[in-house]
C-alpha positions in Angstrom: -21.6 -9.5 27.2 -20.4 -7.7 24.7 -16.8 -6.8 25.2 -17.2 -3.8 22.8 -16.6 -0.4 25.1 -18.2 2.0 26.3 -21.5 0.8 27.5 -23.6 1.1 30.5 -24.3 0.3 34.2 -27.0 0.7 36.1 -25.9 -0.3 39.7 -29.0 -1.3 41.8 -28.4 -1.9 45.8 -31.0 -2.0 48.2 -32.4 -4.0 51.3 -36.3 -5.2 52.4 -38.1 -4.8 54.4 -39.7 -8.6 56.7 -42.2 -8.6 53.9 -40.8 -9.8 50.9 -43.1 -12.3 50.0 -43.2 -12.2 46.2 -40.1 -10.6 45.9 -38.0 -13.6 44.5 -40.3 -14.5 41.5 -40.8 -10.9 40.3 -37.2 -10.3 40.5 -36.4 -13.3 38.1 -39.5 -12.1 36.0 -38.1 -8.6 35.3 -34.8 -10.5 35.4 -36.1 -12.7 32.0 -37.7 -9.5 31.0 -35.2 -7.3 30.6 -33.1 -10.0 28.7 -35.7 -9.1 25.8 -35.0 -5.5 26.2 -33.3 -4.5 22.6 -30.1 -2.4 24.0 -29.9 -4.8 27.3 -26.1 -6.6 27.4 -26.1 -8.1 30.6 -26.7 -9.2 34.4 -25.3 -10.0 37.6 -26.9 -10.0 40.8 -25.7 -10.9 44.6 -27.9 -10.5 47.9 -26.8 -11.0 51.3 -27.4 -8.5 53.7 -27.8 -6.0 50.7 -28.7 -7.0 47.3 -26.8 -5.5 44.5 -28.2 -5.8 40.5 -25.9 -4.6 37.8 -27.6 -4.6 34.5 -25.5 -3.7 31.0 -27.2 -1.9 28.3 -25.9 -0.8 24.8 -27.3 3.2 25.5 -28.8 5.3 28.1 -32.4 5.2 25.6 -32.2 1.7 27.1 -32.0 3.0 29.9 -35.1 5.1 29.8 -37.1 2.5 27.7 -36.1 -0.4 30.3 -37.3 2.7 33.3 -40.6 3.3 31.8 -41.5 -0.4 30.2 -44.8 -1.2 32.0 -43.7 -4.6 33.7 -41.1 -3.3 34.9 -42.8 0.0 36.1 -45.0 -2.2 38.5 -42.5 -3.8 39.6 -40.4 -0.7 40.7 -44.1 0.0 42.2 -44.6 -2.7 44.5 -40.5 -2.7 45.5 -41.5 0.7 47.0 -44.7 -0.2 48.7 -43.6 -3.8 49.9 -39.9 -5.1 49.9 -37.9 -2.6 49.4 -36.3 -0.6 53.0 -34.3 2.0 51.1 -33.2 1.4 47.1 -30.4 3.6 45.2 -29.7 3.5 41.8 -26.7 4.5 40.1 -25.5 4.5 36.0 -22.9 4.4 34.9 -20.6 4.6 31.7 -17.8 1.5 31.3 -15.3 2.8 29.5 -13.2 -0.1 29.9 -13.5 -3.7 30.9 -11.5 -7.0 31.0 -11.8 -10.6 33.3 -9.9 -13.3 34.3 -10.9 -17.0 34.0 -9.6 -19.6 34.7 -11.0 -21.6 33.0 -9.8 -19.8 29.8 -6.4 -19.3 31.3 -6.1 -22.6 31.4 -6.6 -23.5 27.1 
């Protein structure tokens, strides 16, 4: 992922219904599709009681185009109908970013 700032983060938090059949496969499909979208920078996800997925984008237009992408719209509708009890989307501007890696610090 690019360290060039600023860029944008879409934070998607959710809880699933009992009927989550097919959810994992669709999530993987959407991740692979997002990676092909112009302006996509990266992806992080964790799931337990609450799922948290953060995707990173170059511009707000990139985010809007992803939201409007046909297969993604289908997945959104399926999520609302079948998979999600609740979800929230937050779009944030990243103005500073830094990280640590034990492996990199040993070099």
